[in-house]
C-alpha positions as CSV (number, residue, x, y, z in Angstrom):
1,M,57.5,-76.8,-8.4
2,F,60.6,-78.8,-9.2
3,G,59.9,-79.3,-12.9
4,K,60.9,-77.4,-16.0
5,W,59.1,-76.1,-19.1
6,K,59.4,-78.3,-22.2
7,A,58.0,-77.4,-25.6
8,G,55.1,-79.4,-26.7
9,P,54.2,-80.3,-30.3
10,G,52.2,-77.1,-30.6
11,R,49.8,-77.1,-33.6
12,A,50.8,-80.3,-35.1
13,F,49.0,-82.0,-31.9
14,F,45.7,-80.4,-32.7
15,D,46.0,-81.0,-36.4
16,A,46.8,-84.7,-35.8
17,I,43.5,-85.0,-33.6
18,S,41.5,-83.3,-36.2
19,K,42.7,-85.5,-38.9
20,V,41.4,-88.6,-36.9
21,V,38.3,-87.5,-35.4
22,G,37.3,-84.5,-37.5
23,K,36.4,-81.0,-36.4
24,I,37.1,-80.4,-32.5
25,Y,35.9,-77.5,-30.5
26,L,38.1,-76.5,-27.6
27,I,38.0,-74.2,-24.6
28,A,41.4,-73.2,-23.3
29,E,41.4,-72.7,-19.6
30,D,43.6,-69.7,-18.5
31,L,45.0,-70.6,-15.1
32,G,47.5,-67.9,-14.7
33,V,50.4,-66.4,-16.8
34,I,49.9,-67.2,-20.5
35,T,52.7,-66.4,-22.8
36,E,52.4,-64.9,-26.1
37,D,53.1,-68.2,-28.0
38,V,50.5,-69.8,-26.3
39,V,47.9,-67.1,-27.1
40,Q,48.9,-67.4,-30.8
41,L,48.6,-71.2,-30.7
42,K,45.0,-70.7,-29.2
43,K,44.1,-68.3,-31.9
44,S,45.5,-70.4,-34.8
45,I,43.4,-73.5,-33.6
46,G,40.3,-71.5,-32.9
47,A,40.0,-72.3,-29.3
48,H,37.8,-70.3,-27.3
49,G,39.2,-68.9,-23.8
50,M,38.1,-69.0,-20.2
51,A,39.4,-67.3,-17.3
52,V,39.1,-68.9,-13.9
53,L,38.0,-66.4,-11.3
54,Q,38.6,-68.6,-8.1
55,F,38.5,-65.8,-5.8
56,A,36.5,-63.3,-7.8
57,A,33.5,-63.0,-5.1
58,L,35.9,-62.3,-2.2
59,T,38.0,-59.8,-4.3
60,I,34.8,-57.8,-5.3
61,L,33.5,-57.7,-1.6
62,I,37.0,-56.4,-0.5
63,C,37.0,-53.9,-3.2
64,H,33.6,-52.7,-2.3
65,I,34.6,-52.3,1.4
66,I,37.6,-50.2,0.6
67,M,35.7,-48.0,-1.8
68,S,32.9,-47.6,0.8
69,K,35.4,-46.5,3.5
70,I,37.2,-44.1,1.1
71,K,33.7,-42.6,0.3
72,L,32.8,-42.3,4.0
73,Y,36.2,-40.6,4.6
74,I,35.9,-38.1,1.8
75,L,32.3,-37.4,2.9
76,G,33.7,-36.8,6.6
77,L,36.3,-34.5,5.3
78,M,33.7,-32.5,3.4
79,I,31.4,-32.3,6.4
80,M,34.4,-31.1,8.6
81,I,35.6,-28.6,6.1
82,R,32.2,-27.2,5.1
83,P,31.9,-24.8,8.0
84,L,35.6,-23.5,7.4
85,A,34.7,-22.7,3.7
86,G,31.5,-20.8,4.5
87,G,29.4,-23.7,3.8
88,K,30.0,-23.5,0.0
89,I,31.4,-27.1,-0.3
């Protein structure tokens, strides 16, 4: 919160690790906003990505409830309008 971003060693860090221990397999965890330079670094070192879906279940439930209410509202409008349109809707 009170810190600041500093550039890290980038690819040189991962190359140094690989030189000492051999081939390494990495998974880069996406915890938020990822800048293009980080995306390029991830690609250059062959790291696989993983997005953290902390509130995914709740978000899906909320979307489902909202869509259900929209569908019910539209259905209600169609039922109310149908007699006015001569039953052709």
